[in-house]
N, C-alpha and C positions, 0 to 999 in steps of 0.2 A: 325371393324367387317364388314364382307362382307354382302352387302344388302340382298343377297339371303338367308342368315342365320337368318335374323331378325325375320321373321314370325315364323319359328320353335322354336326359342329361346323364343319369347313372349308366344307362345302356351304352351311350356313346363314349363315355370316359373309362369304363370298367377295364378295358384291356390296354389303355395307353400307359406307357412306361412312367410318365410324369404328368401330374395334374396339380396345378396351383390354385388354391382357393384363397382369394384375397378378401380379407375382412370376414372370414367365415368362422371365427372361433366360437361365437355364441351358438351356432347351429351348423357344424361343419359338414361338407359334402363327403360322404363315405368313401368315394373313389379318389379323393384328393390324396396325393402322396406328400404334399407340402402345403402348409398354411402360413400366410403372411397376415398379421393382425396386430393392432395396437395392444390388445389384451394378451396376457401371457397364457401359457398352456394350462396353468392351474385354474383359469377362468373358463375352460372349455365346457361347452354345453353338449347336450345329447346330439349325436349325428342325425342328419335329416331322415334317414331310413333305418329304424332299429333292427331290421332283419338282415342287413348287410354289414359284415365286419369292416371297420375303418382300415384304410391303408396307411394313414399317417401315424406318427408317433411324436413323443415329446421332442425327440431329436430333430424332427423335420418341421417343427413349428417355429416360425421366426417371429419374435415380438418386435414390431416396428410400427410407428405411427407414420404412415406415408403422407398424411396431411401436413405434418410438421417437418418431416425430413423425407423428401422425395426418394423414391427407390428406383433407380434406373436398373431394371432387373436384367442385367446381363448375367445369366446364370451359368455356373459351371458345376456340373454334377460329378462328384467323385464316385469311386466304386462303393462307398458307404452311403451314397445318396445324400450327402450333406450339401448345403447350399451356401455359396459365398457370393457376395455382390461386389462389383467393381465400382 
């Protein structure tokens, strides 16, 4: 992501109920509620903006390599905000 786009993206996604960051584990978007990445949560890097607390958690990070196994992301959010794919 270009650094000049970070602030507008954070502003546009801050109030959305769900934000999916695909491939963002190395430098996750703070406003993401879910992350889909080949790397596991233990490999998570520092969020893009250190001044904003992240909205995602280990429970909302999905480890999956979509290059090897495509993810047709028909998402169903439960009351606990877990993600399941069909």
